[in-house]
C-alpha positions in Angstrom: 0.2 0.1 -0.2 1.5 3.7 -0.8 1.5 6.2 2.0 -0.5 8.5 0.3 -3.3 5.7 0.0 -3.0 4.8 3.5 -5.4 7.0 5.1 -8.1 6.6 2.7 -8.1 3.1 3.4 -8.2 4.1 7.0 -10.9 6.1 6.8 -12.6 4.0 4.1 -12.4 1.2 7.0 -13.8 2.8 9.7 -16.7 4.7 8.3 -17.2 1.2 6.5 -17.3 -0.1 10.8 -19.6 2.6 12.5 -21.7 2.2 9.5 -22.1 -1.5 9.7 -22.7 -0.5 13.8 -25.4 1.7 13.0 -27.0 -0.2 10.5 -27.1 -3.1 13.4 -28.4 -0.6 15.5 -31.1 0.4 13.3 -32.5 -3.0 13.3 -32.2 -3.5 17.0 -33.9 -0.5 17.6 -36.4 -1.5 14.8 -37.2 -5.0 16.8 -37.4 -3.3 19.9 -40.2 -0.8 18.1 -42.2 -3.6 17.1 -42.3 -5.7 20.2 -43.7 -2.2 22.1 -40.5 -1.6 24.1 -40.8 1.1 26.0 -44.5 2.2 25.5 -47.8 0.8 26.0 -47.4 -3.1 24.8 -51.8 -2.1 23.1 -50.2 0.9 21.1 -49.1 0.2 17.2 -45.5 1.0 16.1 -44.5 4.5 15.3 -44.6 4.6 11.3 -42.1 7.6 11.3 -39.5 6.3 14.1 -39.3 3.8 11.3 -38.7 5.3 8.8 -36.5 7.5 10.0 -35.0 3.7 11.4 -35.0 3.1 7.2 -33.5 6.3 6.4 -30.4 5.9 8.8 -30.2 2.2 7.5 -29.5 3.7 4.4 -27.9 6.4 5.3 -25.0 4.3 6.9 -24.4 2.2 4.1 -24.8 4.9 1.7 -21.9 6.7 3.3 -19.3 4.8 3.5 -20.3 3.9 -0.4 -19.7 7.3 -1.6 -16.6 7.5 1.1 -14.9 4.5 -1.1 -16.0 5.8 -4.2 -14.6 9.0 -3.2 -11.0 7.9 -1.7 -10.1 5.2 -3.2 -12.1 5.1 -7.0 -9.9 2.2 -8.2 -11.2 -0.8 -5.9 -14.6 0.8 -4.9 -17.6 -1.5 -5.1 -20.2 -0.8 -7.7 -23.6 1.0 -6.4 -25.8 -1.2 -7.7 -24.2 -3.2 -4.9 -24.2 -0.3 -2.4 -28.3 0.0 -3.5 -29.0 -3.4 -3.3 -27.4 -3.3 0.4 -29.2 -0.2 1.7 -33.0 -1.3 -0.3 -32.7 -5.4 1.5 -31.7 -2.9 5.2 -35.0 -1.2 4.8 -37.2 -3.7 3.6 -36.0 -5.6 6.8 -36.8 -2.7 9.0 -40.1 -1.5 7.4 -41.4 -5.8 7.4 -40.5 -5.8 10.7 -41.7 -2.5 12.4 -45.5 -3.1 10.3 -45.2 -6.7 9.3 -45.5 -7.9 13.0 -48.8 -7.7 14.8 
């Protein structure tokens, strides 16, 4: 690895690690919301909160992908891969929140 490339690799690795942790946190928060943790169990999950979690999940995938393409353009994954991962997470979160009774 070249010296000039090392800071970019470290920045991308840090962004990807933080993005992965944030994505897992969003899924766990959606699970807790669907199960009624922290609110009355007879009430429905908060739609606005679930939509924000889905948006945050998409951002936790998109930001590291954008940074990777910006700092290391020759080795970055294609956009459809990042888009597919973001869509899968959004569908998972919305399915968890609105699919459970």
